[in-house]
mmCIF entry with sequence, helices, sheets and N, C-alpha, C, O atoms, coordinates in Angstrom:
data_MODEL
# 
_entry.id   MODEL 
# 
_entity.id                         1 
_entity.type                       polymer 
_entity.pdbx_number_of_molecules   1 
# 
_entity_poly.entity_id                      1 
_entity_poly.type                           'polypeptide(L)' 
_entity_poly.nstd_linkage                   no 
_entity_poly.nstd_monomer                   no 
_entity_poly.pdbx_seq_one_letter_code       MKLILVTAAHFLIAGVLGAGILMLMQGKPGLLIGGVAVYTIVFAKSCISAH 
_entity_poly.pdbx_seq_one_letter_code_can   MKLILVTAAHFLIAGVLGAGILMLMQGKPGLLIGGVAVYTIVFAKSCISAH 
_entity_poly.pdbx_strand_id                 A 
# 
loop_
_entity_poly_seq.entity_id 
_entity_poly_seq.num 
_entity_poly_seq.mon_id 
_entity_poly_seq.hetero 
1 1  MET n 
1 2  LYS n 
1 3  LEU n 
1 4  ILE n 
1 5  LEU n 
1 6  VAL n 
1 7  THR n 
1 8  ALA n 
1 9  ALA n 
1 10 HIS n 
1 11 PHE n 
1 12 LEU n 
1 13 ILE n 
1 14 ALA n 
1 15 GLY n 
1 16 VAL n 
1 17 LEU n 
1 18 GLY n 
1 19 ALA n 
1 20 GLY n 
1 21 ILE n 
1 22 LEU n 
1 23 MET n 
1 24 LEU n 
1 25 MET n 
1 26 GLN n 
1 27 GLY n 
1 28 LYS n 
1 29 PRO n 
1 30 GLY n 
1 31 LEU n 
1 32 LEU n 
1 33 ILE n 
1 34 GLY n 
1 35 GLY n 
1 36 VAL n 
1 37 ALA n 
1 38 VAL n 
1 39 TYR n 
1 40 THR n 
1 41 ILE n 
1 42 VAL n 
1 43 PHE n 
1 44 ALA n 
1 45 LYS n 
1 46 SER n 
1 47 CYS n 
1 48 ILE n 
1 49 SER n 
1 50 ALA n 
1 51 HIS n 
# 
_struct_asym.id          A 
_struct_asym.entity_id   1 
# 
loop_
_struct_conf.conf_type_id 
_struct_conf.id 
_struct_conf.pdbx_PDB_helix_id 
_struct_conf.beg_label_comp_id 
_struct_conf.beg_label_asym_id 
_struct_conf.beg_label_seq_id 
_struct_conf.pdbx_beg_PDB_ins_code 
_struct_conf.end_label_comp_id 
_struct_conf.end_label_asym_id 
_struct_conf.end_label_seq_id 
_struct_conf.pdbx_end_PDB_ins_code 
_struct_conf.beg_auth_comp_id 
_struct_conf.beg_auth_asym_id 
_struct_conf.beg_auth_seq_id 
_struct_conf.end_auth_comp_id 
_struct_conf.end_auth_asym_id 
_struct_conf.end_auth_seq_id 
_struct_conf.pdbx_PDB_helix_class 
_struct_conf.details 
_struct_conf.pdbx_PDB_helix_length 
HELX_P HELX_P1 AA1 LYS A 2  ? LEU A 24 ? LYS A 2  LEU A 24 1 ? 23 
HELX_P HELX_P2 AA2 GLY A 30 ? ALA A 50 ? GLY A 30 ALA A 50 1 ? 21 
# 
_struct_conf_type.id          HELX_P 
_struct_conf_type.criteria    ? 
_struct_conf_type.reference   ? 
# 
loop_
_atom_site.group_PDB 
_atom_site.id 
_atom_site.type_symbol 
_atom_site.label_atom_id 
_atom_site.label_alt_id 
_atom_site.label_comp_id 
_atom_site.label_asym_id 
_atom_site.label_entity_id 
_atom_site.label_seq_id 
_atom_site.pdbx_PDB_ins_code 
_atom_site.Cartn_x 
_atom_site.Cartn_y 
_atom_site.Cartn_z 
_atom_site.occupancy 
_atom_site.B_iso_or_equiv 
_atom_site.pdbx_formal_charge 
_atom_site.auth_seq_id 
_atom_site.auth_comp_id 
_atom_site.auth_asym_id 
_atom_site.auth_atom_id 
_atom_site.pdbx_PDB_model_num 
ATOM 1   N N  . MET A 1 1  ? 188.393 -172.729 23.077 1.00 0.00 ? 1  MET A N  1 
ATOM 2   C CA . MET A 1 1  ? 187.700 -171.698 23.831 1.00 0.00 ? 1  MET A CA 1 
ATOM 3   C C  . MET A 1 1  ? 186.493 -171.174 23.060 1.00 0.00 ? 1  MET A C  1 
ATOM 4   O O  . MET A 1 1  ? 185.446 -170.892 23.641 1.00 0.00 ? 1  MET A O  1 
ATOM 5   N N  . LYS A 1 2  ? 186.655 -171.046 21.734 1.00 0.00 ? 2  LYS A N  1 
ATOM 6   C CA . LYS A 1 2  ? 185.531 -170.557 20.938 1.00 0.00 ? 2  LYS A CA 1 
ATOM 7   C C  . LYS A 1 2  ? 184.351 -171.513 21.002 1.00 0.00 ? 2  LYS A C  1 
ATOM 8   O O  . LYS A 1 2  ? 183.195 -171.092 21.054 1.00 0.00 ? 2  LYS A O  1 
ATOM 9   N N  . LEU A 1 3  ? 184.660 -172.822 20.999 1.00 0.00 ? 3  LEU A N  1 
ATOM 10  C CA . LEU A 1 3  ? 183.591 -173.813 21.048 1.00 0.00 ? 3  LEU A CA 1 
ATOM 11  C C  . LEU A 1 3  ? 182.792 -173.696 22.339 1.00 0.00 ? 3  LEU A C  1 
ATOM 12  O O  . LEU A 1 3  ? 181.568 -173.830 22.325 1.00 0.00 ? 3  LEU A O  1 
ATOM 13  N N  . ILE A 1 4  ? 183.468 -173.450 23.444 1.00 0.00 ? 4  ILE A N  1 
ATOM 14  C CA . ILE A 1 4  ? 182.778 -173.305 24.729 1.00 0.00 ? 4  ILE A CA 1 
ATOM 15  C C  . ILE A 1 4  ? 181.886 -172.069 24.726 1.00 0.00 ? 4  ILE A C  1 
ATOM 16  O O  . ILE A 1 4  ? 180.754 -172.110 25.207 1.00 0.00 ? 4  ILE A O  1 
ATOM 17  N N  . LEU A 1 5  ? 182.401 -170.970 24.182 1.00 0.00 ? 5  LEU A N  1 
ATOM 18  C CA . LEU A 1 5  ? 181.608 -169.742 24.138 1.00 0.00 ? 5  LEU A CA 1 
ATOM 19  C C  . LEU A 1 5  ? 180.394 -169.883 23.217 1.00 0.00 ? 5  LEU A C  1 
ATOM 20  O O  . LEU A 1 5  ? 179.304 -169.415 23.546 1.00 0.00 ? 5  LEU A O  1 
ATOM 21  N N  . VAL A 1 6  ? 180.583 -170.523 22.080 1.00 0.00 ? 6  VAL A N  1 
ATOM 22  C CA . VAL A 1 6  ? 179.462 -170.721 21.159 1.00 0.00 ? 6  VAL A CA 1 
ATOM 23  C C  . VAL A 1 6  ? 178.419 -171.646 21.779 1.00 0.00 ? 6  VAL A C  1 
ATOM 24  O O  . VAL A 1 6  ? 177.219 -171.416 21.633 1.00 0.00 ? 6  VAL A O  1 
ATOM 25  N N  . THR A 1 7  ? 178.873 -172.686 22.469 1.00 0.00 ? 7  THR A N  1 
ATOM 26  C CA . THR A 1 7  ? 177.939 -173.599 23.133 1.00 0.00 ? 7  THR A CA 1 
ATOM 27  C C  . THR A 1 7  ? 177.158 -172.879 24.230 1.00 0.00 ? 7  THR A C  1 
ATOM 28  O O  . THR A 1 7  ? 175.950 -173.074 24.361 1.00 0.00 ? 7  THR A O  1 
ATOM 29  N N  . ALA A 1 8  ? 177.835 -172.057 25.008 1.00 0.00 ? 8  ALA A N  1 
ATOM 30  C CA . ALA A 1 8  ? 177.153 -171.293 26.056 1.00 0.00 ? 8  ALA A CA 1 
ATOM 31  C C  . ALA A 1 8  ? 176.140 -170.328 25.451 1.00 0.00 ? 8  ALA A C  1 
ATOM 32  O O  . ALA A 1 8  ? 175.043 -170.162 25.985 1.00 0.00 ? 8  ALA A O  1 
ATOM 33  N N  . ALA A 1 9  ? 176.501 -169.700 24.350 1.00 0.00 ? 9  ALA A N  1 
ATOM 34  C CA . ALA A 1 9  ? 175.579 -168.783 23.691 1.00 0.00 ? 9  ALA A CA 1 
ATOM 35  C C  . ALA A 1 9  ? 174.354 -169.530 23.171 1.00 0.00 ? 9  ALA A C  1 
ATOM 36  O O  . ALA A 1 9  ? 173.236 -169.021 23.260 1.00 0.00 ? 9  ALA A O  1 
ATOM 37  N N  . HIS A 1 10 ? 174.551 -170.717 22.638 1.00 0.00 ? 10 HIS A N  1 
ATOM 38  C CA . HIS A 1 10 ? 173.416 -171.491 22.141 1.00 0.00 ? 10 HIS A CA 1 
ATOM 39  C C  . HIS A 1 10 ? 172.489 -171.921 23.283 1.00 0.00 ? 10 HIS A C  1 
ATOM 40  O O  . HIS A 1 10 ? 171.267 -171.890 23.134 1.00 0.00 ? 10 HIS A O  1 
ATOM 41  N N  . PHE A 1 11 ? 173.064 -172.319 24.416 1.00 0.00 ? 11 PHE A N  1 
ATOM 42  C CA . PHE A 1 11 ? 172.221 -172.682 25.562 1.00 0.00 ? 11 PHE A CA 1 
ATOM 43  C C  . PHE A 1 11 ? 171.437 -171.477 26.078 1.00 0.00 ? 11 PHE A C  1 
ATOM 44  O O  . PHE A 1 11 ? 170.263 -171.597 26.429 1.00 0.00 ? 11 PHE A O  1 
ATOM 45  N N  . LEU A 1 12 ? 172.084 -170.330 26.122 1.00 0.00 ? 12 LEU A N  1 
ATOM 46  C CA . LEU A 1 12 ? 171.417 -169.123 26.574 1.00 0.00 ? 12 LEU A CA 1 
ATOM 47  C C  . LEU A 1 12 ? 170.272 -168.748 25.640 1.00 0.00 ? 12 LEU A C  1 
ATOM 48  O O  . LEU A 1 12 ? 169.175 -168.416 26.090 1.00 0.00 ? 12 LEU A O  1 
ATOM 49  N N  . ILE A 1 13 ? 170.533 -168.803 24.353 1.00 0.00 ? 13 ILE A N  1 
ATOM 50  C CA . ILE A 1 13 ? 169.506 -168.438 23.383 1.00 0.00 ? 13 ILE A CA 1 
ATOM 51  C C  . ILE A 1 13 ? 168.382 -169.475 23.390 1.00 0.00 ? 13 ILE A C  1 
ATOM 52  O O  . ILE A 1 13 ? 167.220 -169.121 23.194 1.00 0.00 ? 13 ILE A O  1 
ATOM 53  N N  . ALA A 1 14 ? 168.710 -170.746 23.611 1.00 0.00 ? 14 ALA A N  1 
ATOM 54  C CA . ALA A 1 14 ? 167.666 -171.767 23.708 1.00 0.00 ? 14 ALA A CA 1 
ATOM 55  C C  . ALA A 1 14 ? 166.743 -171.479 24.896 1.00 0.00 ? 14 ALA A C  1 
ATOM 56  O O  . ALA A 1 14 ? 165.531 -171.672 24.803 1.00 0.00 ? 14 ALA A O  1 
ATOM 57  N N  . GLY A 1 15 ? 167.312 -171.023 25.998 1.00 0.00 ? 15 GLY A N  1 
ATOM 58  C CA . GLY A 1 15 ? 166.485 -170.638 27.148 1.00 0.00 ? 15 GLY A CA 1 
ATOM 59  C C  . GLY A 1 15 ? 165.593 -169.453 26.837 1.00 0.00 ? 15 GLY A C  1 
ATOM 60  O O  . GLY A 1 15 ? 164.434 -169.412 27.250 1.00 0.00 ? 15 GLY A O  1 
ATOM 61  N N  . VAL A 1 16 ? 166.138 -168.485 26.105 1.00 0.00 ? 16 VAL A N  1 
ATOM 62  C CA . VAL A 1 16 ? 165.345 -167.315 25.718 1.00 0.00 ? 16 VAL A CA 1 
ATOM 63  C C  . VAL A 1 16 ? 164.220 -167.735 24.774 1.00 0.00 ? 16 VAL A C  1 
ATOM 64  O O  . VAL A 1 16 ? 163.095 -167.249 24.893 1.00 0.00 ? 16 VAL A O  1 
ATOM 65  N N  . LEU A 1 17 ? 164.518 -168.635 23.840 1.00 0.00 ? 17 LEU A N  1 
ATOM 66  C CA . LEU A 1 17 ? 163.474 -169.103 22.920 1.00 0.00 ? 17 LEU A CA 1 
ATOM 67  C C  . LEU A 1 17 ? 162.391 -169.876 23.670 1.00 0.00 ? 17 LEU A C  1 
ATOM 68  O O  . LEU A 1 17 ? 161.206 -169.742 23.368 1.00 0.00 ? 17 LEU A O  1 
ATOM 69  N N  . GLY A 1 18 ? 162.797 -170.676 24.638 1.00 0.00 ? 18 GLY A N  1 
ATOM 70  C CA . GLY A 1 18 ? 161.812 -171.404 25.443 1.00 0.00 ? 18 GLY A CA 1 
ATOM 71  C C  . GLY A 1 18 ? 160.916 -170.459 26.226 1.00 0.00 ? 18 GLY A C  1 
ATOM 72  O O  . GLY A 1 18 ? 159.701 -170.646 26.281 1.00 0.00 ? 18 GLY A O  1 
ATOM 73  N N  . ALA A 1 19 ? 161.522 -169.444 26.830 1.00 0.00 ? 19 ALA A N  1 
ATOM 74  C CA . ALA A 1 19 ? 160.730 -168.444 27.551 1.00 0.00 ? 19 ALA A CA 1 
ATOM 75  C C  . ALA A 1 19 ? 159.849 -167.662 26.581 1.00 0.00 ? 19 ALA A C  1 
ATOM 76  O O  . ALA A 1 19 ? 158.727 -167.286 26.920 1.00 0.00 ? 19 ALA A O  1 
ATOM 77  N N  . GLY A 1 20 ? 160.360 -167.419 25.373 1.00 0.00 ? 20 GLY A N  1 
ATOM 78  C CA . GLY A 1 20 ? 159.571 -166.717 24.363 1.00 0.00 ? 20 GLY A CA 1 
ATOM 79  C C  . GLY A 1 20 ? 158.350 -167.501 23.942 1.00 0.00 ? 20 GLY A C  1 
ATOM 80  O O  . GLY A 1 20 ? 157.287 -166.927 23.708 1.00 0.00 ? 20 GLY A O  1 
ATOM 81  N N  . ILE A 1 21 ? 158.496 -168.816 23.845 1.00 0.00 ? 21 ILE A N  1 
ATOM 82  C CA . ILE A 1 21 ? 157.344 -169.656 23.499 1.00 0.00 ? 21 ILE A CA 1 
ATOM 83  C C  . ILE A 1 21 ? 156.303 -169.605 24.607 1.00 0.00 ? 21 ILE A C  1 
ATOM 84  O O  . ILE A 1 21 ? 155.103 -169.541 24.340 1.00 0.00 ? 21 ILE A O  1 
ATOM 85  N N  . LEU A 1 22 ? 156.771 -169.635 25.854 1.00 0.00 ? 22 LEU A N  1 
ATOM 86  C CA . LEU A 1 22 ? 155.828 -169.546 26.972 1.00 0.00 ? 22 LEU A CA 1 
ATOM 87  C C  . LEU A 1 22 ? 155.106 -168.189 26.989 1.00 0.00 ? 22 LEU A C  1 
ATOM 88  O O  . LEU A 1 22 ? 153.908 -168.122 27.265 1.00 0.00 ? 22 LEU A O  1 
ATOM 89  N N  . MET A 1 23 ? 155.841 -167.118 26.692 1.00 0.00 ? 23 MET A N  1 
ATOM 90  C CA . MET A 1 23 ? 155.218 -165.791 26.665 1.00 0.00 ? 23 MET A CA 1 
ATOM 91  C C  . MET A 1 23 ? 154.291 -165.632 25.459 1.00 0.00 ? 23 MET A C  1 
ATOM 92  O O  . MET A 1 23 ? 153.313 -164.887 25.516 1.00 0.00 ? 23 MET A O  1 
ATOM 93  N N  . LEU A 1 24 ? 154.604 -166.335 24.365 1.00 0.00 ? 24 LEU A N  1 
ATOM 94  C CA . LEU A 1 24 ? 153.750 -166.292 23.189 1.00 0.00 ? 24 LEU A CA 1 
ATOM 95  C C  . LEU A 1 24 ? 152.363 -166.842 23.505 1.00 0.00 ? 24 LEU A C  1 
ATOM 96  O O  . LEU A 1 24 ? 151.365 -166.366 22.962 1.00 0.00 ? 24 LEU A O  1 
ATOM 97  N N  . MET A 1 25 ? 152.299 -167.836 24.375 1.00 0.00 ? 25 MET A N  1 
ATOM 98  C CA . MET A 1 25 ? 151.016 -168.406 24.777 1.00 0.00 ? 25 MET A CA 1 
ATOM 99  C C  . MET A 1 25 ? 150.174 -167.395 25.547 1.00 0.00 ? 25 MET A C  1 
ATOM 100 O O  . MET A 1 25 ? 148.952 -167.524 25.611 1.00 0.00 ? 25 MET A O  1 
ATOM 101 N N  . GLN A 1 26 ? 150.821 -166.396 26.129 1.00 0.00 ? 26 GLN A N  1 
ATOM 102 C CA . GLN A 1 26 ? 150.105 -165.352 26.854 1.00 0.00 ? 26 GLN A CA 1 
ATOM 103 C C  . GLN A 1 26 ? 149.806 -164.157 25.966 1.00 0.00 ? 26 GLN A C  1 
ATOM 104 O O  . GLN A 1 26 ? 149.228 -163.169 26.419 1.00 0.00 ? 26 GLN A O  1 
ATOM 105 N N  . GLY A 1 27 ? 150.204 -164.250 24.688 1.00 0.00 ? 27 GLY A N  1 
ATOM 106 C CA . GLY A 1 27 ? 149.911 -163.177 23.753 1.00 0.00 ? 27 GLY A CA 1 
ATOM 107 C C  . GLY A 1 27 ? 150.992 -162.121 23.658 1.00 0.00 ? 27 GLY A C  1 
ATOM 108 O O  . GLY A 1 27 ? 150.726 -161.011 23.196 1.00 0.00 ? 27 GLY A O  1 
ATOM 109 N N  . LYS A 1 28 ? 152.204 -162.438 24.084 1.00 0.00 ? 28 LYS A N  1 
ATOM 110 C CA . LYS A 1 28 ? 153.324 -161.485 24.042 1.00 0.00 ? 28 LYS A CA 1 
ATOM 111 C C  . LYS A 1 28 ? 154.451 -162.079 23.196 1.00 0.00 ? 28 LYS A C  1 
ATOM 112 O O  . LYS A 1 28 ? 155.307 -162.786 23.727 1.00 0.00 ? 28 LYS A O  1 
ATOM 113 N N  . PRO A 1 29 ? 154.463 -161.805 21.890 1.00 0.00 ? 29 PRO A N  1 
ATOM 114 C CA . PRO A 1 29 ? 155.454 -162.445 21.014 1.00 0.00 ? 29 PRO A CA 1 
ATOM 115 C C  . PRO A 1 29 ? 156.812 -161.742 20.951 1.00 0.00 ? 29 PRO A C  1 
ATOM 116 O O  . PRO A 1 29 ? 157.697 -162.213 20.236 1.00 0.00 ? 29 PRO A O  1 
ATOM 117 N N  . GLY A 1 30 ? 157.005 -160.653 21.659 1.00 0.00 ? 30 GLY A N  1 
ATOM 118 C CA . GLY A 1 30 ? 158.233 -159.856 21.544 1.00 0.00 ? 30 GLY A CA 1 
ATOM 119 C C  . GLY A 1 30 ? 159.501 -160.628 21.866 1.00 0.00 ? 30 GLY A C  1 
ATOM 120 O O  . GLY A 1 30 ? 160.479 -160.533 21.125 1.00 0.00 ? 30 GLY A O  1 
ATOM 121 N N  . LEU A 1 31 ? 159.508 -161.388 22.952 1.00 0.00 ? 31 LEU A N  1 
ATOM 122 C CA . LEU A 1 31 ? 160.704 -162.128 23.359 1.00 0.00 ? 31 LEU A CA 1 
ATOM 123 C C  . LEU A 1 31 ? 161.048 -163.211 22.340 1.00 0.00 ? 31 LEU A C  1 
ATOM 124 O O  . LEU A 1 31 ? 162.223 -163.436 22.053 1.00 0.00 ? 31 LEU A O  1 
ATOM 125 N N  . LEU A 1 32 ? 160.048 -163.873 21.798 1.00 0.00 ? 32 LEU A N  1 
ATOM 126 C CA . LEU A 1 32 ? 160.296 -164.906 20.807 1.00 0.00 ? 32 LEU A CA 1 
ATOM 127 C C  . LEU A 1 32 ? 160.867 -164.315 19.522 1.00 0.00 ? 32 LEU A C  1 
ATOM 128 O O  . LEU A 1 32 ? 161.794 -164.877 18.938 1.00 0.00 ? 32 LEU A O  1 
ATOM 129 N N  . ILE A 1 33 ? 160.332 -163.207 19.087 1.00 0.00 ? 33 ILE A N  1 
ATOM 130 C CA . ILE A 1 33 ? 160.839 -162.551 17.873 1.00 0.00 ? 33 ILE A CA 1 
ATOM 131 C C  . ILE A 1 33 ? 162.280 -162.098 18.086 1.00 0.00 ? 33 ILE A C  1 
ATOM 132 O O  . ILE A 1 33 ? 163.130 -162.309 17.222 1.00 0.00 ? 33 ILE A O  1 
ATOM 133 N N  . GLY A 1 34 ? 162.557 -161.482 19.221 1.00 0.00 ? 34 GLY A N  1 
ATOM 134 C CA . GLY A 1 34 ? 163.919 -161.054 19.528 1.00 0.00 ? 34 GLY A CA 1 
ATOM 135 C C  . GLY A 1 34 ? 164.869 -162.231 19.663 1.00 0.00 ? 34 GLY A C  1 
ATOM 136 O O  . GLY A 1 34 ? 166.010 -162.163 19.204 1.00 0.00 ? 34 GLY A O  1 
ATOM 137 N N  . GLY A 1 35 ? 164.415 -163.300 20.284 1.00 0.00 ? 35 GLY A N  1 
ATOM 138 C CA . GLY A 1 35 ? 165.247 -164.493 20.442 1.00 0.00 ? 35 GLY A CA 1 
ATOM 139 C C  . GLY A 1 35 ? 165.597 -165.135 19.116 1.00 0.00 ? 35 GLY A C  1 
ATOM 140 O O  . GLY A 1 35 ? 166.728 -165.579 18.919 1.00 0.00 ? 35 GLY A O  1 
ATOM 141 N N  . VAL A 1 36 ? 164.642 -165.187 18.209 1.00 0.00 ? 36 VAL A N  1 
ATOM 142 C CA . VAL A 1 36 ? 164.906 -165.754 16.885 1.00 0.00 ? 36 VAL A CA 1 
ATOM 143 C C  . VAL A 1 36 ? 165.901 -164.879 16.122 1.00 0.00 ? 36 VAL A C  1 
ATOM 144 O O  . VAL A 1 36 ? 166.785 -165.394 15.438 1.00 0.00 ? 36 VAL A O  1 
ATOM 145 N N  . ALA A 1 37 ? 165.760 -163.580 16.236 1.00 0.00 ? 37 ALA A N  1 
ATOM 146 C CA . ALA A 1 37 ? 166.692 -162.669 15.558 1.00 0.00 ? 37 ALA A CA 1 
ATOM 147 C C  . ALA A 1 37 ? 168.106 -162.842 16.099 1.00 0.00 ? 37 ALA A C  1 
ATOM 148 O O  . ALA A 1 37 ? 169.058 -162.928 15.324 1.00 0.00 ? 37 ALA A O  1 
ATOM 149 N N  . VAL A 1 38 ? 168.253 -162.892 17.415 1.00 0.00 ? 38 VAL A N  1 
ATOM 150 C CA . VAL A 1 38 ? 169.577 -163.053 18.023 1.00 0.00 ? 38 VAL A CA 1 
ATOM 151 C C  . VAL A 1 38 ? 170.154 -164.428 17.683 1.00 0.00 ? 38 VAL A C  1 
ATOM 152 O O  . VAL A 1 38 ? 171.347 -164.547 17.404 1.00 0.00 ? 38 VAL A O  1 
ATOM 153 N N  . TYR A 1 39 ? 169.321 -165.460 17.706 1.00 0.00 ? 39 TYR A N  1 
ATOM 154 C CA . TYR A 1 39 ? 169.790 -166.805 17.368 1.00 0.00 ? 39 TYR A CA 1 
ATOM 155 C C  . TYR A 1 39 ? 170.312 -166.848 15.935 1.00 0.00 ? 39 TYR A C  1 
ATOM 156 O O  . TYR A 1 39 ? 171.346 -167.460 15.668 1.00 0.00 ? 39 TYR A O  1 
ATOM 157 N N  . THR A 1 40 ? 169.605 -166.205 15.020 1.00 0.00 ? 40 THR A N  1 
ATOM 158 C CA . THR A 1 40 ? 170.030 -166.179 13.624 1.00 0.00 ? 40 THR A CA 1 
ATOM 159 C C  . THR A 1 40 ? 171.385 -165.494 13.483 1.00 0.00 ? 40 THR A C  1 
ATOM 160 O O  . THR A 1 40 ? 172.251 -165.973 12.751 1.00 0.00 ? 40 THR A O  1 
ATOM 161 N N  . ILE A 1 41 ? 171.570 -164.384 14.174 1.00 0.00 ? 41 ILE A N  1 
ATOM 162 C CA . ILE A 1 41 ? 172.837 -163.657 14.092 1.00 0.00 ? 41 ILE A CA 1 
ATOM 163 C C  . ILE A 1 41 ? 173.973 -164.478 14.696 1.00 0.00 ? 41 ILE A C  1 
ATOM 164 O O  . ILE A 1 41 ? 175.044 -164.568 14.095 1.00 0.00 ? 41 ILE A O  1 
ATOM 165 N N  . VAL A 1 42 ? 173.769 -165.075 15.861 1.00 0.00 ? 42 VAL A N  1 
ATOM 166 C CA . VAL A 1 42 ? 174.815 -165.857 16.519 1.00 0.00 ? 42 VAL A CA 1 
ATOM 167 C C  . VAL A 1 42 ? 175.156 -167.094 15.696 1.00 0.00 ? 42 VAL A C  1 
ATOM 168 O O  . VAL A 1 42 ? 176.327 -167.446 15.559 1.00 0.00 ? 42 VAL A O  1 
ATOM 169 N N  . PHE A 1 43 ? 174.138 -167.754 15.146 1.00 0.00 ? 43 PHE A N  1 
ATOM 170 C CA . PHE A 1 43 ? 174.392 -168.942 14.339 1.00 0.00 ? 43 PHE A CA 1 
ATOM 171 C C  . PHE A 1 43 ? 175.177 -168.574 13.082 1.00 0.00 ? 43 PHE A C  1 
ATOM 172 O O  . PHE A 1 43 ? 176.096 -169.293 12.690 1.00 0.00 ? 43 PHE A O  1 
ATOM 173 N N  . ALA A 1 44 ? 174.821 -167.470 12.458 1.00 0.00 ? 44 ALA A N  1 
ATOM 174 C CA . ALA A 1 44 ? 175.539 -167.031 11.257 1.00 0.00 ? 44 ALA A CA 1 
ATOM 175 C C  . ALA A 1 44 ? 176.988 -166.680 11.587 1.00 0.00 ? 44 ALA A C  1 
ATOM 176 O O  . ALA A 1 44 ? 177.898 -167.046 10.843 1.00 0.00 ? 44 ALA A O  1 
ATOM 177 N N  . LYS A 1 45 ? 177.210 -165.974 12.693 1.00 0.00 ? 45 LYS A N  1 
ATOM 178 C CA . LYS A 1 45 ? 178.583 -165.611 13.072 1.00 0.00 ? 45 LYS A CA 1 
ATOM 179 C C  . LYS A 1 45 ? 179.409 -166.840 13.419 1.00 0.00 ? 45 LYS A C  1 
ATOM 180 O O  . LYS A 1 45 ? 180.580 -166.914 13.048 1.00 0.00 ? 45 LYS A O  1 
ATOM 181 N N  . SER A 1 46 ? 178.825 -167.809 14.124 1.00 0.00 ? 46 SER A N  1 
ATOM 182 C CA . SER A 1 46 ? 179.589 -168.986 14.496 1.00 0.00 ? 46 SER A CA 1 
ATOM 183 C C  . SER A 1 46 ? 179.906 -169.848 13.279 1.00 0.00 ? 46 SER A C  1 
ATOM 184 O O  . SER A 1 46 ? 180.965 -170.473 13.227 1.00 0.00 ? 46 SER A O  1 
ATOM 185 N N  . CYS A 1 47 ? 179.013 -169.889 12.308 1.00 0.00 ? 47 CYS A N  1 
ATOM 186 C CA . CYS A 1 47 ? 179.275 -170.654 11.086 1.00 0.00 ? 47 CYS A CA 1 
ATOM 187 C C  . CYS A 1 47 ? 180.315 -169.973 10.229 1.00 0.00 ? 47 CYS A C  1 
ATOM 188 O O  . CYS A 1 47 ? 181.173 -170.637 9.647  1.00 0.00 ? 47 CYS A O  1 
ATOM 189 N N  . ILE A 1 48 ? 180.251 -168.648 10.145 1.00 0.00 ? 48 ILE A N  1 
ATOM 190 C CA . ILE A 1 48 ? 181.212 -167.923 9.337  1.00 0.00 ? 48 ILE A CA 1 
ATOM 191 C C  . ILE A 1 48 ? 182.612 -168.016 9.967  1.00 0.00 ? 48 ILE A C  1 
ATOM 192 O O  . ILE A 1 48 ? 183.603 -168.179 9.255  1.00 0.00 ? 48 ILE A O  1 
ATOM 193 N N  . SER A 1 49 ? 182.690 -167.915 11.278 1.00 0.00 ? 49 SER A N  1 
ATOM 194 C CA . SER A 1 49 ? 183.999 -167.962 11.938 1.00 0.00 ? 49 SER A CA 1 
ATOM 195 C C  . SER A 1 49 ? 184.588 -169.364 11.913 1.00 0.00 ? 49 SER A C  1 
ATOM 196 O O  . SER A 1 49 ? 185.795 -169.525 12.092 1.00 0.00 ? 49 SER A O  1 
ATOM 197 N N  . ALA A 1 50 ? 183.766 -170.374 11.696 1.00 0.00 ? 50 ALA A N  1 
ATOM 198 C CA . ALA A 1 50 ? 184.264 -171.739 11.641 1.00 0.00 ? 50 ALA A CA 1 
ATOM 199 C C  . ALA A 1 50 ? 184.986 -172.027 10.336 1.00 0.00 ? 50 ALA A C  1 
ATOM 200 O O  . ALA A 1 50 ? 185.762 -172.980 10.253 1.00 0.00 ? 50 ALA A O  1 
ATOM 201 N N  . HIS A 1 51 ? 184.744 -171.227 9.333  1.00 0.00 ? 51 HIS A N  1 
ATOM 202 C CA . HIS A 1 51 ? 185.364 -171.473 8.015  1.00 0.00 ? 51 HIS A CA 1 
ATOM 203 C C  . HIS A 1 51 ? 186.566 -170.624 7.797  1.00 0.00 ? 51 HIS A C  1 
ATOM 204 O O  . HIS A 1 51 ? 187.199 -170.708 6.744  1.00 0.00 ? 51 HIS A O  1 
# 
């Protein structure tokens, strides 16, 4: 179950990062910065919980 939730979270964050890149082209970097921060936290939590 954890693997499914982590995979869903990664897909969601990948979508946010993709949208952030598109918004960055318009001069609005906020979504990309927030997406990278959330991705870092989720990746760290999933790696820590795996051990």
